[in-house]
N, C-alpha and C positions, 0 to 999 in steps of 0.2 A: 203656172201654178201647179201645186201638187194635187193629187187625186182627192185627198181629204178636203182641202180648201175648196175644190170644185164642187163637191157635194154640200159642204157647209154653206156656200153662198146661196144655194137654192135647194131647200129640202125636197121640192118636187122631183128633183133629179134622183135623189136617193130612193124615193118610193116608186119611181117609174120603171116600166119595162125598158130594156135596152136591147138593141139589135147590133150584133157585131158584123162588120163587113171586112173581115180578114185581119191577120196579124203579121203579115209579111210585107207591108208597105216600106219602101226604102227612100232615103234621100240621097243626095250626091255623095255624101260621106259614108254611105252604106249602113247608116243607123236604121234599125227596124222600128216600125210603129204599128199600133193596133188602131183600127178605125171603128168607131161605135156611134150609134144614133140613140138619143134619149127621146122616147115617145112623148112624154109630158111637156117637154120644152121645145122639141123640134131641133135640138142642137146636135150637129154632127161634130165629133171631136176626135182628135188624134191623141194617143197616149204613147209616149216613148218610155221603154223600160231600160234600166241599166243592164249590163251583161249579167245574166243570172248564173248562179253556181248550180251545176247539175251534179247530183250524186246518185249512187245506186244503193238501195237498201238490201237487206239479207235475202229478200225474195226475188231480187232481180228487177224490181220496179225502179224507174228513174224518178227522182224527186228534184224539183226545182227549189232552190234556196229562197227563202222569203226576203224580199227587199223591203226596206222601210218605205212607208207611204210617201215620205218626202222625196224619194227617188223616182216616183212615178209621175212624170210631168204630163200635164194635159193642156192642149191648145184647141179651142173651139174654132172650126174653120168655116162654119156656115150654119144656116137654119133652113129646115125644110119642113113644111107643114104636115106632110103625111108620109107614111111608109111607102105607099104606092108611088108618090112623086119622087121620093128618094131613090127607089129602085129604078125608075125610069132614067133618072139623072146619072145613076151609077151603072147603067147597062154596060156589060163587058168588064166589070171591075176585077173578076177573078183572074182573067188573063193579064190585064193591065198591071195588077199588083205585082206580078212576078217579073216584070220588066225592070231594067236598071233605072234607078231614080224615078220610081213609080209615083212619088208624090207630085211630080210635075204634071202627070196625067190628071191626078185628083184635083190639084189646084186650078187647072184649066177649066174644070167643070164648075168651080165655085167662085171664079172671078177674083181669086186672090193670087198673091205672088208666092213663089217658093222661097221662103226666107232661110 
């Protein structure tokens, strides 16, 4: 589902604090994902972004082109009741995220298959 549909399904998601656990997770095809946790619902989700267009402005700052929200795909991979429990379960994520096909490591911790 796209990111807007994700928030529309449950308004508690939109109002909640979210914690990001990296944006360099990869699958076997080398697609990149961002991992986030929604405090109000306990949902841990992956968001895959399409290739972004990067441009430079007159001041030398890099700007990432805006993607349509329908291009931002979200998949909920698990539920964890608290931030402390999630941090325990994700211990070592910073190093694991940088490995090839790092979603495999992540899916092992949540008892799902890497589809």
